[in-house]
N, C-alpha and C positions, 0 to 999 in steps of 0.2 A: 554472730553472723548477721542478725537483723540490724544491729547498730551499724555494721559496715555497709550493708545495702542502703540504709538511709543516708549515710554520709556520701556514698557514691551517687545516689539519686540527687541529693542536694547539689553536689558539685556539677553534675550534668545539667541541672536546671539553671544554675548560675552561668554555665558556659553558653547555653542557648540564649540567655538574656543579656549577656555582657560580651559575647564573642564579637570579633571584628567582622564588620559587614563584608559580604562578598562584593567584589568589584562589579558594579552594574553599568553597562553601556547600552543605550537605547537600541542600537542597531547591531550589537555584537562586535566581534573581532575576527579578522582574517588570521590564518596561521600557515606557516610553511615548516615542514619537518623533514629532516634527513633521518634515515633509518638503517640500523643494523638488523639484518634479516637472518633468523636462525630457523631452518626447517626442523620439525619435530616428528617423531615416530617414523612411519614408513617413508615419508617425504625426505627425511634425513638419510635414508638408505640410498637414495638416488641422486640427491643434490647437495652441494656444499653451501656453506654460509654465503650470504650475499649482501646486497645493499638496496635501498629504495628511497623514495621521496614522495611527499604528498602535499597537496594544497587544498585548503578548505576554509570554512567559516563557522564560528560559534555564534548562534543567535540566542540571546538571553531574553526570556519573557519578562514582561513588565509586571512582575509579581515576585514576592519573596516570602520566606518562612523563617521562624525563629529570629525575629527582629533583624532580618537582612543577612543572617548567617548562611542561609541556603537559598540559591536561586536556580530554578529549572530553566531548561533551554532546549535547543535543537542543534545537533552537530551534523553538518553537511560537509563531506569531503568531495570536492569537485573532481579530483583525480588523484589516484594513488597508483604508483608503479613500483614493482620490485623485480629484481633480477638475480638469478642464481645460476652458476655453472654446474654441469652434471658431473657425476662420478660413475665409475664402472660398477655394475651390479651383477653378481653371479647368481644364476638360477639353479636350483636343485643340487647345489654342491658341485656342479660340473663347471670347471673354469672355461670350457669351450662354449658354454651356453651363457652368454652375458650380453647386456646392452652397455654401451660405452658413452662417456662424455656428454657432449651436447650442452644445452642450456634450457632454462625456463624463464619466461617473461610474463608477469602478471600485470594486468591493466584493468582498473576498475574504479567504481565510485562507492560511497558509503553514506548512509542516512540513518539517523536514529536520535532518540532522546538523550539528553545529558543533564547533569546537575553540577553546580559549582558550590563549593564550600569555602568560606573564609576561615583561614587557619590562624594566621597572625597578620600584622600590618603589612600589606603588600604581597602576602603569600597565600596562594589559592590552590585548591585541588579540584580538578575536573574529572568526572567519571561519565562514560557513555557506553551505550550498547547500540550497535549499528548493523543494519542489513547491508551486505557488501557484495553485490553482483560483480563477477570478475570474469574477464576474458583471459584465457591462458594460451600462450604461444609456446610450443615445445619443439625441441629438436634433439634427436639421439641417433646413435648408430647401433645396428644389431646384426646378427648372423644372417647370411643369405639363405633364403628358405630352401631352395633346391639342394644346397649342400647339406643342410640339416636333415632333410628328408632321406637323403641317400647316405648319410654318415661320412661325408668326405671331410676328413680332418687335415689341417686346421681350417676352420670356417673363415671364409672371407666375410667382410662386413659391408653393409650399405646404409646410407643415411635416409632418414625419414623425418618429416615434420608433422605437426599437429596443431589444430586450432580447436579449443574446447571452451566450455562455459561452466562456471561454478556458482552455486548459491552459498555464500559464506556469511559468517557472523563475526563481528568485531567486538571484543570486550576490551575497553581501554581506560587507562587512568593516567593523568598528567599532573605534574606540579608546576605552577606558574609563579614566577617572581618578576615583577616589572614586565618587560617584554620577552623574557626568556622562559623556555619550558623544557621539561624532560619527563619521560614516563615510559610505561610498559603497555604493550598491546598483544592480545592473543587473537589470531585469525583462525577460525574453525570452519571446516567444510572439506569437500573433495570434488573430484571430477573424473571423467573417463577420457583418456587420450585416444584419439583416432589417428594413427600415424599414416595411413594410406599405403603402407607397405608392411608385410608380415615380418616384423623384426623382434617381436616379444616372444621369448621361448615359452611354450606350453606343451602339454602332452596329453595323450589319450591312452587308456588301457584297454586292450582286447585280449580275448582268450583264444589260444590256438587249438588245433585239433587234439593235442595231447592234454588239454586242460590247463596249460601253463599261461600265466598272465604275461602279456607282452606289452611293454611300454613303447609307444611311438611318439617321437617329438614332432610337434606341429606348430611352428611359429604362427602368431596371429598379429593383427594390426591394432588391437585394443588393449588398454591397460587401465584398470580402476585404481585410483590412488587417493589417499587422504592428503589434505593440504594444510594440516595443522602447523601453525607458524608463530614463533615468538619474535616480536619486534621491539627494539630499543629506540625510542624517539628522542631526538634533540632538535630544537627549533626555536622559533620566535613568533610573536604575534604583532600585528600592526593594524 
């Protein structure tokens, strides 16, 4: 075992000292990316897969490590936008209590440290962690409040829109060759939608005079939701 560890250590040391230098440019490089957007977790329960785009710049510091194999920098995304259409979501197992369709549009910026690794001649790997403040525009349909409160079936629906804000974090890795790149990104965070109309089914429990628990449905205008997202990036630098 010790012999194997020594061999692996020697190989790693040789890699650091003989590896291909990461591509260094004094002022960095711009990038444009097209994105396939896949909601995760609860986000996926309400919205379909979508698409997005972003424009930014990679700034590389005038320093390197491991004989040029590793170069630190700063990744700034000047604008990122993603779009997903909504899907119907049933609440409490009752097909009458649901929100329907709609869309969600995310618009934000990102900023954080990055590091570039030289892999082979012309092949680079970029990794970054960014803070990603995001404005979220949402639109959905839900049951009419008065009909829910009085139990008039089937419920009519009404539309409502929301503008909210999210503190998100981006964890991203890209592979670059020449001016082309592709990679994966995870966006983590959540928000509270304020729809302005009571379209989100909720309920309260009360106890009647006989001691029985009575559930009363009371639509509300807020919905807390996680916004975990997987993005597949394809683009180029210039």
